[in-house]
C-alpha positions in Angstrom: -0.1 -0.4 -6.8 -3.7 -1.1 -6.0 -4.5 -4.4 -7.6 -3.0 -6.5 -10.4 -6.6 -7.7 -11.0 -5.4 -11.3 -11.5 -6.1 -14.4 -9.5 -4.4 -17.8 -10.0 -6.6 -20.8 -9.4 -4.7 -24.0 -8.8 -6.7 -27.2 -8.8 -4.4 -29.7 -7.2 -6.7 -32.7 -7.9 -6.6 -32.0 -11.7 -3.1 -30.5 -11.7 -4.3 -27.3 -13.5 -3.4 -23.6 -13.1 -5.8 -21.1 -14.5 -5.9 -17.3 -14.5 -9.1 -15.5 -13.7 -9.9 -11.8 -13.2 -10.0 -10.4 -9.7 -13.6 -9.6 -8.5 -13.2 -5.8 -8.4 -16.7 -5.3 -6.8 -15.4 -7.4 -3.9 -12.1 -5.5 -3.9 -14.0 -2.3 -3.4 -15.8 -3.8 -0.4 -13.0 -5.8 1.3 -9.8 -4.1 0.0 -7.4 -7.0 -0.2 -5.5 -9.7 1.6 -7.3 -10.8 4.8 -10.6 -9.2 3.7 -10.7 -10.1 0.1 -9.3 -13.6 0.5 -11.8 -14.3 3.3 -14.7 -13.2 1.0 -13.5 -15.6 -1.7 -13.2 -18.4 0.9 -16.6 -18.0 2.5 -18.1 -17.8 -1.0 -16.6 -21.0 -2.1 -16.5 -23.5 0.8 -19.1 -25.1 3.1 -18.4 -23.7 6.6 -18.8 -27.2 8.0 -16.1 -28.7 5.8 -13.4 -30.9 7.4 -10.4 -28.5 7.4 -8.1 -31.4 6.3 -10.3 -32.6 3.5 -9.8 -31.8 -0.2 -13.0 -29.7 -0.1 -11.3 -27.1 2.1 -9.5 -24.4 0.1 -6.4 -22.4 1.0 -5.8 -18.8 -0.3 -2.6 -16.9 -0.4 -3.4 -13.2 -0.7 -1.7 -9.8 -1.0 -3.1 -6.4 -0.2 -3.1 -3.3 -2.5 -0.1 -1.8 -0.6 1.9 -5.1 -0.8 5.0 -4.7 -2.9 4.8 -0.9 -3.0 7.0 1.7 -1.3 4.6 1.8 1.7 6.6 1.0 4.8 6.1 -2.6 5.8 4.3 -3.4 2.5 5.6 -6.9 2.3 2.8 -8.7 4.0 0.7 -11.6 2.7 -1.9 -13.8 4.3 -2.9 -17.5 4.2 -6.7 -17.9 4.6 -8.5 -21.2 5.1 -10.6 -23.1 7.6 -8.2 -23.9 10.4 -7.8 -27.4 11.7 -6.7 -26.3 15.2 -9.9 -24.3 15.8 -12.5 -25.3 13.2 -12.9 -21.6 12.7 -11.8 -19.1 10.1 -8.0 -19.0 9.9 -6.1 -16.1 8.4 -2.3 -16.2 9.1 -0.2 -13.2 8.2 3.5 -13.3 7.2 6.2 -10.8 6.4 9.5 -11.4 4.7 9.7 -11.0 0.9 7.3 -13.6 -0.4 4.2 -11.4 -0.6 6.0 -8.7 -2.5 7.3 -11.3 -5.0 3.8 -12.5 -5.6 2.8 -9.0 -6.5 5.9 -8.5 -8.7 4.9 -11.7 -10.6 1.6 -10.0 -11.4 -0.8 -11.8 -9.0 -3.1 -10.6 -6.2 -4.1 -14.0 -5.0 -3.6 -17.8 -5.4 -6.4 -20.1 -4.6 -5.5 -23.8 -4.0 -8.3 -26.3 -4.1 -8.5 -30.1 -4.1 -5.7 -32.5 -3.2 -2.8 -33.6 -5.3 -2.4 -37.4 -5.7 1.3 -36.9 -5.1 3.6 -34.3 -3.6 3.9 -31.2 -5.7 5.1 -27.6 -5.6 3.8 -24.6 -7.5 6.4 -22.8 -9.6 5.3 -19.3 -10.6 7.4 -17.1 -12.8 5.5 -14.0 -13.8 2.6 -15.3 -16.0 3.9 -18.8 -16.2 2.5 -21.2 -13.5 3.0 -24.9 -13.3 2.8 -27.7 -10.7 6.0 -29.7 -10.4 6.8 -33.0 -8.8 7.9 -32.6 -5.2 8.6 -36.2 -4.3 12.3 -35.3 -3.8 11.3 -32.5 -1.4 8.8 -34.5 0.7 10.4 -35.3 4.1 12.7 -32.3 3.9 12.6 -29.3 6.2 11.6 -25.8 5.2 15.3 -24.8 5.1 16.2 -27.7 2.9 13.2 -27.2 0.6 14.0 -23.6 0.0 17.7 -24.3 -0.7 16.9 -27.2 -3.0 14.3 -25.3 -5.1 16.7 -22.3 -5.5 19.5 -24.7 -6.6 17.3 -26.6 -8.9 16.1 -23.5 -10.8 19.6 -21.9 -10.5 18.0 -18.7 -9.2 18.9 -17.5 -5.6 16.3 -14.7 -6.0 13.3 -17.1 -6.0 11.1 -16.6 -3.0 9.8 -19.8 -1.3 7.0 -20.6 1.1 6.9 -24.2 2.3 6.0 -26.7 5.0 8.3 -28.8 7.0 7.7 -32.2 8.6 5.1 -30.6 10.9 2.9 -29.7 8.0 3.4 -33.1 6.3 2.4 -34.8 9.5 -0.5 -32.5 10.0 0.5 -31.2 13.4 -2.5 -29.1 14.4 -0.4 -25.9 14.7 1.9 -26.4 11.7 2.8 -23.2 9.9 4.0 -22.1 6.5 7.5 -20.7 6.5 8.9 -18.2 3.9 12.3 -16.7 3.7 13.6 -19.3 6.2 12.2 -17.6 9.4 9.1 -15.7 8.5 5.9 -17.6 8.9 2.1 -17.6 8.4 2.1 -19.0 11.9 -1.1 -19.7 13.6 -4.2 -21.9 13.4 -2.6 -24.8 11.6 -2.5 -23.4 8.0 0.6 -25.6 7.4 -1.4 -28.7 8.2 -4.0 -27.7 5.5 -1.1 -27.3 3.0 0.2 -30.7 4.0 -3.2 -32.3 3.6 -3.2 -31.1 0.0 0.2 -32.7 -0.8 1.4 -29.2 -1.6 5.0 -28.9 -0.3 5.9 -25.4 -1.5 5.1 -22.3 -3.5 8.1 -20.8 -5.3 7.8 -17.4 -7.0 10.0 -15.3 -9.2 8.5 -11.9 -10.2 10.2 -9.4 -12.4 7.4 -7.1 -13.4 7.8 -4.7 -10.5 4.9 -2.5 -9.5 2.8 -0.2 -11.6 -0.7 1.3 -11.7 -0.6 3.5 -8.6 -3.6 5.8 -9.1 -1.8 9.1 -8.1 1.9 8.5 -7.8 2.7 12.0 -6.6 0.2 11.8 -3.8 1.3 8.2 -3.0 4.9 9.3 -2.7 4.0 12.1 -0.3 1.6 9.9 1.7 4.2 7.1 2.1 7.0 9.6 3.0 4.8 11.3 5.6 3.9 7.9 7.1 7.5 6.8 7.3 8.3 10.0 9.2 5.6 9.1 11.7 7.3 5.7 12.2 10.8 7.2 12.5 9.7 9.9 15.0 7.9 7.4 17.3 9.7 6.0 20.3 8.4 2.5 19.8 8.8 2.1 16.0 11.7 4.5 15.6 13.9 3.3 18.6 12.5 0.5 20.7 11.6 -2.1 18.0 14.7 -1.5 15.9 17.0 -2.0 18.9 15.2 -4.6 20.9 12.5 -6.1 18.7 9.2 -7.2 20.2 11.3 -8.7 23.0 11.4 -5.2 24.5 8.1 -6.3 26.1 9.4 -9.2 28.2 10.5 -7.1 31.3 7.7 -4.6 30.7 4.9 -7.1 30.8 6.5 -9.0 33.7 6.6 -5.8 35.7 2.9 -5.1 35.1 2.1 -8.6 36.4 0.7 -10.0 33.2 3.4 -12.4 32.0 1.7 -15.8 32.0 4.1 -18.3 33.7 3.9 -22.1 34.1 0.7 -22.5 32.2 -0.8 -19.3 33.6 -0.5 -20.5 37.2 1.5 -17.4 37.8 1.6 -13.9 36.3 5.3 -13.1 36.8 8.4 -15.1 35.9 11.4 -14.8 38.3 13.8 -15.4 35.4 12.3 -13.0 32.9 15.4 -10.8 32.7 17.5 -13.8 31.6 15.3 -14.3 28.4 14.7 -10.6 27.7 15.7 -8.3 24.9 18.3 -6.9 27.1 19.8 -10.3 27.8 20.1 -10.9 24.0 22.4 -7.8 23.9 24.7 -9.0 26.7 28.0 -10.9 26.1 27.9 -14.5 27.2 30.3 -15.7 29.8 31.0 -18.8 27.8 32.3 -17.3 24.5 32.2 -13.5 25.0 29.7 -13.1 22.1 26.2 -11.6 22.2 23.2 -13.8 21.5 21.9 -11.1 19.1 23.9 -10.6 15.9 21.8 -7.9 14.2 18.3 -6.7 13.5 16.6 -7.4 10.2 13.8 -6.0 8.1 11.1 -7.5 5.9 10.4 -6.1 2.4 10.0 -2.3 2.4 10.1 -2.1 6.2 11.6 1.0 7.9 11.2 -0.4 11.4 13.4 -3.6 11.2 12.2 -5.4 14.4 13.4 -8.8 13.2 16.1 -10.6 15.2 19.1 -12.5 13.8 20.8 -14.5 16.6 23.6 -17.0 17.0 23.8 -19.8 19.5 26.6 -20.7 21.8 28.2 -23.6 20.0 28.9 -25.4 23.2 25.4 -25.3 24.5 24.0 -28.8 25.2 21.3 -28.5 22.5 23.7 -27.9 19.6 27.1 -29.1 20.7 26.9 -32.0 18.3 24.8 -30.2 15.6 26.9 -27.7 13.5 23.9 -27.0 11.3 22.5 -24.8 14.1 25.7 -22.9 14.7 25.1 -20.2 12.0 23.2 -16.9 12.5 19.4 -17.4 12.0 16.0 -16.0 12.8 16.0 -15.0 16.5 13.5 -15.0 19.3 10.6 -12.6 19.2 8.6 -11.8 22.3 5.8 -14.3 21.7 8.2 -17.2 21.1 10.5 -16.3 24.0 7.5 -16.2 26.3 5.7 -19.3 25.1 8.9 -21.4 25.2 10.4 -19.7 28.2 8.2 -18.2 30.9 5.2 -20.3 30.1 7.4 -23.4 30.7 9.4 -21.9 33.6 12.6 -22.1 31.4 15.1 -19.3 31.8 17.8 -20.7 29.4 18.0 -18.2 26.5 20.1 -20.6 24.4 17.6 -23.4 24.8 14.8 -21.2 23.7 16.7 -20.1 20.6 17.4 -23.7 19.7 13.7 -24.7 20.0 12.8 -21.5 18.0 15.1 -22.6 15.2 13.4 -26.1 15.2 10.1 -24.4 14.8 11.4 -22.4 11.9 13.1 -25.4 10.4 10.1 -27.8 10.4 7.3 -25.2 10.4 5.7 -25.1 13.8 3.9 -22.2 15.6 6.1 -21.6 18.7 3.2 -20.1 20.6 0.9 -23.1 20.3 3.8 -25.5 20.7 5.2 -23.8 23.8 1.7 -23.5 25.4 1.0 -27.2 24.7 4.2 -28.3 26.3 3.3 -26.1 29.2 0.0 -28.0 29.6 1.9 -31.3 29.4 4.3 -30.1 32.1 1.5 -29.3 34.4 -0.1 -32.7 33.7 3.3 -34.3 34.5 3.6 -32.4 37.8 0.1 -33.5 38.7 1.1 -37.1 38.1 -1.5 -37.5 35.2 1.4 -37.9 32.7 4.4 -40.1 33.7 8.0 -40.2 32.7 7.3 -43.4 30.8 4.5 -41.8 28.8 6.5 -38.7 27.9 9.8 -40.5 27.6 11.6 -38.2 30.1 11.2 -36.3 33.3 9.3 -33.1 32.3 8.8 -30.7 35.2 8.4 -27.0 34.7 11.8 -25.4 34.3 13.5 -28.2 32.4 15.3 -26.9 29.4 16.3 -30.5 28.5 12.7 -31.6 28.4 11.6 -28.6 26.3 14.4 -29.2 23.8 13.8 -33.0 23.5 10.0 -32.6 23.2 10.6 -30.0 20.4 12.7 -32.5 18.5 10.1 -35.2 18.9 7.2 -32.9 17.8 9.2 -31.6 14.9 9.9 -35.1 13.7 6.5 -36.6 14.5 7.9 -39.1 16.9 6.9 -40.6 20.3 5.2 -38.2 22.7 5.7 -35.4 20.1 2.7 -36.8 18.3 0.6 -36.0 21.4 2.0 -32.5 21.6 1.1 -32.1 17.9 -2.6 -32.3 18.8 -2.5 -28.9 20.5 -3.3 -28.2 24.1 -7.1 -28.5 23.9 -7.1 -32.0 22.4 -4.1 -33.1 24.6 -5.7 -32.0 27.9 -9.1 -33.4 27.0 -7.5 -36.7 26.1 -6.0 -37.0 29.6 -9.1 -35.8 31.4 -8.2 -32.2 32.2 -9.6 -29.9 29.5 -9.5 -27.0 32.0 -5.7 -27.0 31.7 -5.8 -25.8 28.0 -5.1 -22.1 28.1 -6.9 -21.4 24.8 -9.9 -19.9 23.1 -11.7 -21.8 20.4 -8.8 -24.4 20.9 -6.1 -21.8 19.9 -3.5 -21.1 22.6 -3.0 -17.7 24.3 -0.2 -15.4 23.4 2.0 -13.7 26.0 -0.4 -11.6 28.0 -2.3 -12.6 31.1 -5.8 -11.1 31.1 -6.1 -10.9 34.8 -3.7 -8.0 34.7 -4.8 -6.6 31.4 -8.7 -6.8 31.3 -9.2 -5.7 27.7 -7.0 -8.3 26.1 -9.1 -10.9 27.8 -12.2 -9.7 25.9 -10.1 -9.5 22.7 -9.0 -13.1 23.2 -12.5 -14.3 23.9 -14.1 -12.7 20.9 -11.3 -13.2 18.4 -12.6 -14.9 15.2 -9.5 -17.1 14.8 -9.2 -18.1 18.5 -7.0 -16.6 21.1 -4.9 -13.9 19.4 -3.2 -10.6 20.3 -3.0 -9.5 16.6 -6.8 -9.3 16.3 -7.1 -6.4 18.6 -3.9 -5.4 20.4 -5.3 -3.5 23.4 -1.9 -3.9 25.0 -1.0 -0.7 23.0 -3.6 1.3 25.0 -3.7 -0.6 28.3 0.1 -0.8 28.8 1.9 1.5 26.4 -0.6 4.3 26.2 -1.1 4.2 22.4 -3.0 6.1 21.1 -4.5 6.9 24.5 -3.8 5.4 28.0 -6.5 3.3 29.5 -6.4 1.5 32.9 -5.5 -2.1 32.4 -7.4 -3.1 35.5 -10.7 -1.4 34.5 -13.4 -3.0 32.4 -15.3 0.2 31.6 -14.9 1.3 28.0 -13.1 -1.9 27.1 -15.8 -3.2 24.7 -15.6 0.0 22.7 -11.8 -0.1 22.8 -11.7 -3.8 21.7 -14.1 -3.2 18.8 -12.1 -0.2 17.6 -8.8 -2.2 17.7 -10.4 -5.2 16.0 -11.9 -3.2 13.1 -8.7 -1.1 12.5 -6.5 -4.2 12.5 -8.6 -5.8 9.9 -7.9 -2.8 7.6 -4.2 -2.9 8.3 -4.2 -6.6 7.4 -6.4 -6.1 4.3 -4.2 -3.2 3.0 -1.0 -5.4 3.2 0.9 -3.5 5.8 2.3 -4.8 9.2 0.2 -4.3 12.3 3.3 -3.2 14.2 3.0 0.1 12.4 -0.1 0.7 14.5 2.2 1.5 17.5 2.7 4.8 15.6 0.0 4.9 12.9 -3.7 5.2 13.2 -6.1 4.6 10.3 -5.6 8.2 9.4 -2.0 7.4 8.4 -3.1 4.4 6.3 -6.0 6.2 4.6 -4.0 8.6 2.4 -1.8 5.7 1.2 -4.7 3.6 0.2 -6.5 6.6 -1.3 -3.5 7.5 -3.5 -2.8 3.9 -4.5 -6.3 2.5 -5.3 -9.0 3.7 -7.6 -12.2 4.8 -6.1 -13.0 6.7 -2.9 -11.3 5.4 0.3 -12.4 7.9 3.0 -11.9 7.2 6.7 -15.6 6.4 6.9 -15.3 3.8 4.2 -12.2 2.2 5.7 -13.8 2.0 9.1 -16.7 0.2 7.5 -14.4 -2.1 5.6 -12.8 -3.2 8.9 -16.2 -3.8 10.5 -17.5 -5.6 7.5 -14.5 -8.0 7.5 -15.0 -8.7 11.2 -18.7 -9.5 10.8 -18.1 -11.7 7.7 -15.6 -13.8 9.7 -18.1 -14.0 12.6 -20.8 -15.2 10.2 -18.5 -18.0 8.8 -17.8 -19.2 12.4 -21.5 -19.2 13.3 -22.2 -21.2 10.2 -19.3 -23.6 11.0 -21.0 -24.4 14.4 -19.4 -22.0 16.8 -21.6 -20.0 19.1 -21.5 -17.2 21.7 -20.5 -19.9 24.2 -17.1 -20.1 22.4 -16.4 -16.5 23.3 -15.0 -17.6 26.6 -11.9 -17.8 28.7 -10.5 -20.8 30.7 -11.8 -20.9 34.3 -8.3 -20.3 35.6 -8.4 -16.8 34.4 -11.9 -16.0 35.6 -11.8 -17.8 39.0 -8.1 -18.0 40.2 -6.8 -14.6 41.2 -3.4 -13.4 40.2 -0.9 -14.2 43.0 1.6 -11.4 42.6 2.2 -8.0 41.0 0.0 -5.0 40.5 -3.1 -7.2 39.6 -2.7 -9.4 42.7 -6.1 -10.7 43.8 -7.7 -10.0 40.4 -9.4 -12.3 37.9 -10.5 -11.4 34.4 -14.1 -9.9 34.5 -15.1 -11.1 31.0 -18.7 -11.4 32.2 -18.9 -7.7 32.7 -17.6 -6.8 29.3 -19.0 -9.4 26.9 -22.7 -8.4 26.9 -21.7 -4.8 26.3 -19.4 -5.8 23.5 -22.2 -7.6 21.8 -24.3 -4.4 22.0 -21.5 -2.2 20.7 -21.1 -4.7 17.8 -24.8 -4.6 16.9 -25.2 -8.3 17.8 -27.9 -10.1 19.7 -27.3 -11.1 23.4 -26.3 -14.5 21.9 -23.5 -12.9 19.8 -25.2 -13.1 16.4 -25.1 -10.1 14.1 -28.5 -8.5 13.8 -30.3 -8.2 10.4 -29.8 -4.4 10.8 -26.1 -4.7 11.3 -25.7 -7.1 8.3 -27.8 -4.8 6.2 -25.8 -1.7 7.1 -22.6 -3.6 6.2 -23.9 -5.0 3.0 -23.5 -8.6 4.2 
């Protein structure tokens, strides 16, 4: 529908909600969602602001394709300065919340200040009001959503909320919508908690309108859906197996980080894989996976809905976890499983449910536990300090630490710091497997060179969704490149980073890029939005977004020295697999990447680059 042309500005300090027009000149330069929200943020806050102070702002944004018939057009983003990293944070979520915001008539909601007491925003079409949330404070995301729907007597309200992790300002707290979709990374939930904002509840009944050329849009979206359906990954692999299809694949290529990246292959990977989720359990004869599920408008349906074995030690006495709920995706299964040496699928699902229930990023949580387990095995952390024995491989320790962290108790408070702060506190900062203090996702860059460069240069800290070179280096999409080679990787990483920025800004899911290129997105944007949206322009939009984020980080105090990887990955060779004996050769790629970007050798965009991009 292009844009609604409306922004809601919520001043939590004053308790006011005001409508203002969307800056259409900016929309023409940054498209929407990640791009447009970041432009608003960098224009309105001091880059050096304390992320948890009232002076930081938090923006929920949609893209021009959000809420439309474009496949996967249900995405929205939460943009702020991240407390985990001190860098720009933009977390993307699916589900139905983003589309509902569009149906209510809004492109974006800007939250500023801090409420003197807990509140939630209730938004019903044009009517916006802050309501008392004292009765919701202390409740989980699940309880909050249920309570709000009952209170308004409307089961169709869409809710985004924080759990105890956000209230307690866990550094990797996330914002959960639709019970198990999340704006997951960089601690956006902690920012929401710092503002005493418990939830945002939206009911929109306006539908969509204002598509520039409906006939052309109908054709473009139908053509694009066919591309998804005909592709082996988006048409078959993801619907059947979800992102978990990657567990055995990445293990075989020798790039599955295991036991805090000490190893690159996990001997029990098959036990926690997508295939294992389809197998009948010996205990009760049921499969772990109940069904797949789709977000708004999605024709892929990669989501997992799973059900635990009721006799498993984690839930035997907790019936509330017996029902079918959001299941493991690859990143969570890896972070909680292989990275901690835990091969118990049921335990991983239990911890995954706790992360959904109380609003924690399972990637950063799992990776922080992994660092703690290594500290324990080194004798730096003791049983008395942690409250239990915590060696690699202990499902009991993983589950108990998750409970403590979710509830903000005992050693869980230490885990809530994130791995960079935790390892520094105990004298071993080198054990934090992170970039810019954000923990790695599920790919070891010794076996996949390009992803190491993508991690190191990601504006929001280590992230696979800011330039998913795995598509090319492992899956051969759109072209196959050698995962062990460094040649050509700077160009590859830049291309992926810029393209992903456009997918995010448009309001579609980055998983479509397993099948789509920008050439599939362009006709949809062109038909939906006023103005000219040529391939050339979209490519420049992506590059502009990336450079704007970089400028913010530089102004916030980050430098080229933060484009780095932990020593483990650049000095300790992989022990097994196809990449045995290899380290990541970031030093060969980074200078060339800066050149390709049009940056100085120190990683600063040159005046010529900024001028070309209108920055």
